[in-house]
C-alpha positions in Angstrom: -100.2 -275.2 110.3 -96.8 -276.3 109.2 -94.1 -273.8 109.6 -93.0 -272.6 106.1 -90.0 -270.2 106.7 -87.5 -270.2 109.8 -88.6 -265.9 110.5 -92.1 -266.5 111.9 -92.9 -262.3 111.0 -92.1 -263.1 107.2 -93.4 -266.7 107.6 -96.7 -264.7 108.4 -96.0 -262.2 105.4 -95.5 -265.1 103.0 -98.8 -266.9 104.2 -100.7 -263.2 103.8 -99.6 -261.9 100.2 -98.0 -265.1 99.2 -94.0 -264.1 98.6 -91.4 -262.4 100.3 -87.7 -261.4 99.4 -85.0 -262.8 101.4 -81.1 -261.6 101.1 -80.2 -265.3 99.5 -76.8 -264.8 98.2 -73.6 -262.4 98.9 -71.5 -260.7 96.5 -68.2 -263.9 96.8 -71.0 -266.2 96.1 -72.9 -264.2 93.5 -69.8 -264.0 91.4 -68.7 -267.8 92.2 -72.0 -268.8 91.0 -71.9 -266.2 87.8 -69.5 -268.1 86.8 -69.9 -271.6 86.8 -73.0 -270.2 85.0 -70.6 -268.0 81.4 -69.3 -272.1 81.4 -72.2 -274.3 81.2 -73.3 -275.0 77.2 -76.8 -275.8 77.0 -77.9 -275.8 73.4 -79.3 -273.1 72.7 -76.7 -271.3 73.6 -78.4 -269.5 76.2 -80.5 -267.8 73.3 -83.1 -269.7 71.6 -85.0 -267.7 68.7 -89.0 -269.1 69.7 -88.2 -271.7 66.7 -87.0 -274.8 68.2 -89.1 -277.9 67.9 -88.1 -278.3 71.9 -88.7 -274.6 73.0 -91.1 -271.7 70.7 -90.3 -270.1 73.5 -88.5 -266.7 73.1 -86.2 -267.6 76.8 -83.9 -270.0 77.8 -85.2 -272.3 80.1 -83.2 -275.5 81.5 -85.3 -278.0 81.9 -86.2 -277.6 77.8 -83.0 -277.3 76.4 -81.9 -280.6 74.9 -78.7 -281.1 76.3 -78.6 -283.5 79.1 -75.4 -283.3 79.9 -75.7 -279.4 80.1 -78.9 -280.2 82.4 -77.1 -282.4 84.8 -74.5 -279.7 85.4 -76.9 -276.5 85.4 -79.2 -278.6 88.7 -75.7 -279.7 90.0 -74.5 -276.3 90.4 -77.8 -275.3 92.0 -78.4 -277.9 94.7 -75.1 -277.7 95.3 -75.2 -273.0 96.1 -78.5 -272.7 96.5 -79.8 -275.6 98.8 -77.4 -274.1 102.2 -79.5 -270.9 102.2 -82.6 -272.6 101.5 -82.4 -275.0 104.2 -81.8 -271.1 106.3 -84.5 -269.4 104.7 -87.1 -272.1 104.8 -87.8 -274.7 107.3 -87.4 -278.2 105.6 -88.3 -278.3 102.6 -86.3 -279.6 99.6 -85.4 -278.8 95.9 -88.0 -280.9 93.7 -86.8 -278.9 90.8 -84.2 -276.0 88.9 -83.8 -274.0 86.4 -81.9 -271.3 85.0 -84.0 -268.7 83.2 -81.9 -266.4 80.6 -84.1 -263.5 78.5 -82.2 -262.5 75.9 -81.7 -258.7 75.1 -85.6 -257.7 73.2 -87.1 -261.1 73.9 -89.0 -263.7 76.4 -92.3 -262.3 77.8 -93.4 -265.7 79.7 -97.3 -266.1 79.8 -99.2 -265.6 82.8 -99.2 -268.4 85.1 -99.6 -270.4 88.2 -96.9 -273.2 88.9 -98.0 -276.5 87.9 -99.0 -277.9 91.4 -97.0 -281.0 92.0 -98.4 -282.3 96.0 -101.3 -284.2 95.8 -102.5 -281.9 99.0 -103.5 -279.1 97.0 -104.8 -277.2 100.4 -100.1 -277.8 101.1 -97.7 -275.2 100.0 -94.8 -275.5 97.4 -92.9 -272.5 97.2 -90.5 -271.6 94.4 -87.3 -270.1 94.8 -86.5 -267.5 92.3 -82.7 -265.0 92.2 -81.8 -262.6 89.8 -77.5 -263.2 89.2 -77.8 -259.7 88.3 -80.1 -256.5 89.0 -84.1 -256.1 87.9 -87.8 -254.1 87.2 -89.3 -253.5 85.1 -86.7 -252.6 82.0 -85.7 -255.8 82.0 -88.6 -258.4 82.8 -88.3 -259.1 86.3 -90.9 -261.1 87.9 -94.5 -259.8 87.6 -97.1 -261.2 91.1 -100.7 -260.3 91.7 -100.3 -260.0 95.9 -103.0 -262.2 97.2 -103.8 -264.7 94.6 -102.3 -267.8 96.1 -104.9 -270.4 97.5 -108.1 -268.9 96.6 -108.9 -271.3 94.2 -108.2 -275.3 94.1 -107.1 -274.7 90.6 -104.8 -277.4 89.0 -102.8 -275.0 86.2 -101.2 -277.6 84.1 -99.9 -277.0 79.9 -102.8 -279.1 78.5 -105.5 -277.4 79.1 -106.6 -272.6 79.3 -105.8 -270.7 83.0 -109.0 -270.3 85.5 -108.2 -265.9 83.9 -107.9 -266.6 80.1 -110.8 -264.6 79.3 -109.6 -261.5 81.9 -105.1 -261.9 80.7 -105.4 -258.5 79.6 -106.6 -256.7 82.7 -104.4 -258.8 84.2 -101.3 -257.0 83.4 -103.1 -253.4 83.5 -104.5 -253.4 86.7 -103.6 -256.8 89.1 -100.3 -257.8 88.3 -96.8 -255.3 90.0 -93.3 -255.8 89.3 -90.8 -256.8 92.2 -87.5 -254.8 92.1 -85.3 -256.9 93.0 -81.0 -256.6 93.4 -79.1 -259.7 92.8 -78.5 -262.0 95.1 -82.0 -261.7 96.6 -84.8 -263.7 96.2 -88.3 -264.1 95.8 -89.6 -266.7 97.6 -92.8 -267.9 97.1 -96.3 -269.6 97.2 -96.6 -271.9 93.7 -100.2 -270.9 93.2 -99.4 -267.3 93.3 -100.2 -266.1 89.7 -97.1 -264.4 88.0 -95.8 -263.6 84.5 -93.1 -261.3 83.3 -92.5 -259.2 79.7 -89.6 -258.9 77.4 -86.3 -257.8 78.2 -86.4 -254.0 76.6 -82.5 -254.0 78.3 -78.9 -254.5 76.5 -78.1 -257.3 78.0 -79.2 -261.2 78.9 -81.5 -261.4 82.4 -80.6 -263.8 84.3 -82.0 -265.6 87.0 -82.2 -268.7 88.9 -85.7 -270.7 89.4 -85.9 -273.6 91.9 -88.9 -275.4 93.0 -89.4 -276.5 96.1 -91.3 -278.6 98.3 -91.9 -279.7 102.4 -88.7 -282.6 103.1 -91.9 -284.9 103.7 -93.7 -284.4 101.0 -93.7 -286.9 97.7 -94.1 -285.3 94.5 -96.4 -285.9 92.0 -97.9 -284.8 88.0 -100.6 -284.2 87.2 -101.5 -285.4 84.0 -104.9 -284.6 81.7 -107.0 -287.7 81.4 -109.8 -287.1 79.1 -110.7 -290.2 77.9 -114.5 -290.4 80.3 -117.2 -288.1 79.8 -115.2 -286.0 82.7 -112.2 -284.2 82.9 -109.7 -285.6 85.3 -106.6 -285.9 86.1 -103.7 -289.0 86.6 -101.3 -288.5 89.6 -97.9 -290.3 89.6 -95.6 -290.0 91.4 -92.1 -288.2 90.4 -88.6 -288.8 91.3 -86.0 -285.5 92.7 -83.9 -286.2 89.1 -87.7 -286.9 86.8 -87.4 -283.3 85.4 -83.5 -283.8 84.0 -84.1 -286.6 82.5 -87.2 -286.1 80.6 -88.0 -284.1 78.0 -90.7 -281.8 77.9 -92.6 -284.2 75.4 -92.8 -286.7 78.3 -93.7 -284.2 80.8 -96.8 -283.3 78.5 -97.5 -286.3 77.7 -98.8 -289.8 79.5 -95.5 -290.4 81.5 -95.7 -294.3 81.5 -92.2 -295.0 83.0 -94.1 -293.4 86.2 -96.1 -295.0 89.1 -99.7 -293.4 89.1 -101.1 -293.3 92.4 -105.2 -293.1 91.0 -107.3 -290.2 89.2 -109.3 -287.2 90.4 -111.7 -285.4 89.2 -110.9 -281.9 88.2 -111.9 -278.8 90.2 -111.0 -276.0 87.6 -114.0 -274.2 87.2 -112.6 -270.5 84.6 -113.6 -267.2 85.9 -114.7 -264.4 84.8 -112.6 -260.4 86.7 -115.1 -259.9 88.7 -115.0 -262.9 90.7 -111.5 -263.1 90.2 -111.9 -259.6 92.1 -114.1 -261.3 94.9 -111.8 -264.5 95.8 -109.0 -261.6 96.3 -111.6 -260.0 98.6 -111.9 -263.3 100.3 -108.9 -263.8 100.2 -107.7 -263.7 103.6 -111.2 -266.2 104.6 -110.1 -268.8 102.4 -106.8 -269.3 103.5 -107.3 -268.9 106.8 -110.3 -272.1 106.4 -107.7 -274.2 104.4 -104.2 -274.0 106.7 -106.7 -274.9 109.6 -108.8 -277.6 108.8 -106.5 -278.8 105.6 -110.2 -278.0 102.9 -111.1 -275.8 100.8 -114.1 -274.2 102.2 -117.4 -275.6 100.2 -119.6 -271.9 100.4 -117.1 -270.3 98.4 -114.3 -273.2 96.6 -115.9 -276.2 94.8 -114.4 -279.5 97.4 -112.0 -281.2 94.9 -112.1 -284.5 94.4 
């Protein structure tokens, strides 16, 4: 098993729960970075309405903004400030994508989701670092997670098809998703396959956070594209560079990215679940993950093996 975090106890907690909370930026670092963000000028002014052609959501996301200059400025600042601290917490991971997420007052509900996979081997782990620039709780739309929902199925999350939990999303909100309360400058580090969500910001001030997706330093990141041209659903994998999400738009990512080198196809192992099946997977999560971490494969008696 490749170690994920430098601290062995936190590493075990991450593997078990799918997330850990760690101190990240001190008050001086946080104030300096927040001042940089204040000076940035995205095209949407950090206050999207959900009616923009490039962003139908009511929260700001760096990747979705139409200003390439702003995207580069934001990503350069995040990499400069956060990569050294990531190196102290996470063992040999590199930043692949980074975003500022801003929820204006009264807006910003996020869909329930898993992060898009970025590694061709679904048994491997990529990690997200999520760091708020102010204290966060339920009132201002903090992130909610389903503990232990990581690595229980080799489902590939993409914007081209609904998630495997589409038929019981209300139940996830009511019975499974738990809010994470953080102080400004703390970070939530989580497995990208963890099911998570956040509600709208009900406070009177914008809620700002940094979201960073990291991959093992030795990995070659990929982009999964759902190919529905054949008789069976399959994914075409493309090799991506570390500046791809800065230099390209959401339309180019969702469509077949002809500018990238294709790495071939893989049959889809995605299967919809009902709540009962999901609950059973959570109960068996430790067993599934132990098998995945030790062997690099999914247990055939419980989870369909991807092709």
